[in-house]
N, C-alpha and C positions, 0 to 999 in steps of 0.2 A: 798072714799080713795083718799083724796087730797094729794098733794106734792109727789106723785109717778108718774113716767113716764106714759104716756097715755096707752102704751101697757101693762104695769104691772097692772094698774087699770082695764083695760078691761079683762085681764086674771083672776084676782080675782073676778070680777063681774060675769063673765061667770061661774066660778067654784062655786060661791055661789048660782047662779040660778040653775045650773045643780044638785047641791047637796041639794038644798032646805034648805040652812042654815038659821037659825033664826037670827034676828038682834043681839042677844047676841053672837052668834058664829062669825058673821061678825066682830064685835068689837074685840073679842078675837084674831081672825086671824090677824086683822090689828095691834093690839098691839104687837103680835109676829113678824110680818113683820117689824114694826118700831124698835123693839129691835134688831133683827138680822141685820138689815141695819145699825143701829147705832154702833153695835159691829164690823161689817165688816169694817166700815169706821174709827174705833177708832185706837189709837196708843197703845192700851193695848198689853201685851205680847201675843205671838202666838205660837202654836205648830202645827206640821204637822205629819201625820202618814198614813200608808197604810196597807192593808191586802187583801189577796186573799181569798175570801169566798168559801165555799164548792160548791156553784153553779157555780163556775168558773167566778165570777164577781170580778174584781179588784175594791176595794173601797179605795178612798183617801179622807182624811179629813183635813180641816183647822179649828182650834179651837182657841178661844180667852179667856183669863183668865177674869172671871167675877164672882163676889160674891163667891169666894173661889172654883170655879170649871171651867173646860174647857168647854165652850159652842161652839158647832160646828156651824160655820157660812157658810161653803161651804163643799159640799159633792159631789164627783164625782164617778159615777159607770160606769165601762167599761166592758161590757159582752164579752165573748169569741167570739160571732158572730159579735162584733163591735158595738152593740147598746150602746148608751151613755145616761146617765141620769145625769143632773146637778141640784142640789138643793141648793138654797141660797135665799136671801130675795126676789128676783124677781120671784121665783117659789118654794115656800116652799113644795108644794106637787103637785102630778098629779095622774093619774089613776093607775100608776105603783108603787108609793111609796111616800116617803116624807123625808125631812131633819130630821135627828134623833132629838128627843127631850130629849135624854139621855145625861148626861154629859160624855164627852170623858174620857174613862178610858183605857189608853194605855195597861196596863197589862191584864186586864180582856178581852179586845177586841183582844189581840194578835197582836197589831200594831207594825210595825217596824218603826223606825225613817225615816223621809222623810224631805228633805230640802225644803225651800220655793221655790227655783228655780225649783226643780223637780216637786213640786206640781203644780206650775203655768205653767210649760211646758206641763204637762198633761191636766190641766184645759183648756189651750188655744188650745191644739192639742191632744185630747184623744188617738189618735193612738200611742202616745209616752208614754202610761201608764207606770208608774214607778214601778209597782209590777212585780214579776217574771212571766214569761210566762209558761204555762203548756206544 
C-alpha cells in the first residue's frame, strides 16, 4: 500500500494479517481505499445528512456524487455513552463496523439535511453531534 501515510499503511497491513486476507482481498480493499480517498479529495458535489439510530447512535454522513449515486466518503457515529467511530479512507473498517458500502439514500435512510459546517463541527469535535439528543 504505497502512497498512503505510514500509519494508514500500518493499520491496513495489521488488519489484513489479523483477518488473514488473501492477496485478492488486500487488492480489493486498497482499490476501495484509493477510490474513497480520491472522492474525498475531489471537487464533486457533496451532500450531508444525519440520523439518530434505534440504538441511540447519532450517524452523520458526507457523500460525494459519483457515477449517478451518492457515495459515502465519511461516516461518523457518536453513541449515547460518548464512544465515537469515524470511517473514511484512512479507516474503512474496524472490529466494530465499517464505512457503508451502500449508496446514500436520504429518503430510505430517514436522513435529515445537515450543513457542511455542522458535519465538520461534529467530525472535528464529536461531542458537538448535530443530531437531536435523547
